[in-house]
C-alpha positions as CSV (number, residue, x, y, z in Angstrom):
1,E,-12.3,-4.9,-2.3
2,A,-13.7,-7.3,-4.9
3,L,-13.3,-10.5,-2.5
4,L,-15.3,-8.7,0.3
5,E,-18.1,-7.7,-2.2
6,K,-18.5,-11.2,-3.2
7,G,-18.7,-12.4,0.6
8,F,-15.3,-13.9,1.0
9,Q,-13.9,-14.0,4.5
10,V,-10.7,-11.7,4.3
11,V,-8.2,-11.9,7.2
12,S,-5.3,-9.7,7.6
13,Y,-2.6,-9.4,10.5
14,N,0.4,-7.6,11.4
15,G,2.8,-7.5,14.2
16,V,3.3,-4.6,16.3
17,R,7.0,-4.6,16.1
18,D,7.0,-4.5,12.3
19,G,9.0,-1.3,11.5
20,S,9.0,-1.8,7.6
21,V,6.7,0.2,5.3
22,C,4.0,-2.5,5.7
23,N,3.5,-2.0,9.4
24,H,0.3,-2.4,11.4
25,I,-0.8,1.3,11.3
26,G,-0.5,1.6,7.6
27,N,-2.3,-1.7,7.0
28,L,-5.3,-0.6,9.2
29,L,-5.6,2.6,7.4
30,A,-5.6,0.7,4.2
31,L,-8.3,-1.7,5.4
32,K,-10.3,1.2,6.7
33,A,-10.1,2.8,3.1
34,L,-11.5,-0.2,1.4
35,Q,-14.6,0.5,-0.6
36,W,-17.1,-2.1,0.0
37,D,-20.6,-2.3,1.7
38,G,-18.9,-3.0,5.1
39,Q,-16.7,-0.2,5.0
40,A,-18.5,2.1,7.7
41,A,-19.0,-0.9,10.1
42,F,-15.3,-1.8,9.9
43,A,-14.2,1.8,10.5
44,D,-16.5,1.9,13.5
45,A,-15.6,-1.4,14.9
46,S,-13.9,-1.7,18.3
47,T,-10.8,-3.4,18.5
48,Q,-10.9,-6.4,21.1
49,P,-8.2,-8.1,22.8
50,W,-7.3,-11.4,21.3
51,R,-6.6,-14.1,23.9
52,P,-6.8,-17.7,21.8
53,L,-4.1,-19.2,23.9
54,G,-5.3,-17.9,27.3
55,K,-2.8,-15.1,27.1
56,L,-3.0,-11.8,25.1
57,A,-1.7,-12.5,21.7
58,G,-2.9,-9.2,20.1
59,Y,-6.1,-7.2,19.1
60,K,-8.7,-8.0,16.6
61,R,-11.0,-5.6,14.7
62,S,-13.8,-7.1,12.5
63,A,-17.0,-6.3,10.7
64,K,-18.9,-8.7,8.3
65,T,-16.3,-10.7,6.4
66,L,-13.2,-8.4,7.2
67,S,-10.9,-9.3,10.2
68,Y,-7.8,-7.5,11.1
69,Y,-5.2,-8.9,13.8
70,T,-2.5,-6.8,15.3
71,L,-0.3,-9.2,17.2
72,V,2.0,-8.5,19.9
73,N,5.5,-9.6,20.6
74,T,6.3,-10.0,16.9
75,G,6.9,-8.0,14.1
76,H,7.1,-8.8,10.0
77,L,7.8,-12.6,10.4
78,V,4.8,-13.6,12.5
79,P,4.9,-17.4,11.8
80,M,8.6,-17.6,12.8
81,I,8.6,-15.4,16.0
82,V,5.1,-16.7,17.5
83,P,4.4,-20.0,15.7
84,D,1.7,-21.0,18.2
85,V,-0.1,-17.7,17.6
86,A,0.2,-17.8,13.9
87,L,-1.1,-21.5,13.6
88,T,-4.1,-20.6,15.8
89,L,-5.1,-17.7,13.7
90,I,-4.9,-19.9,10.6
91,Q,-6.8,-22.7,12.3
92,Q,-9.6,-20.3,13.5
93,T,-9.6,-18.5,10.0
94,V,-9.9,-22.0,8.1
95,G,-12.3,-23.6,10.8
96,G,-14.7,-20.9,10.4
97,A,-15.1,-21.3,6.5
98,A,-18.2,-23.3,5.6
99,E,-16.8,-24.5,2.4
100,P,-13.4,-24.7,1.0
101,S,-14.5,-22.5,-2.0
102,E,-15.2,-19.8,0.7
103,L,-11.6,-19.8,1.8
104,M,-8.7,-17.9,0.2
105,I,-5.5,-17.7,1.7
């Protein structure tokens, strides 16, 4: 919440095959519950297909400086299972920061 209030870009992701306690449904509910000035916009935002490499890699929901990706064909170990998708997500996130001080990984 504090990072969002200070204007930092916050990106979260999960694989849809993650059956652990930190699954994509629980994480989305937690992100919707964050108390910040973009809470309503994030809750109301539509989830859009995300096709960074020409094929469906997942779905993205975002508002203001908060983005949440739900990635298909993977579970808890996204960078190991779909490394090309994970790398693209990181590159898009890092490439979007105007200054290194605005990026927190």
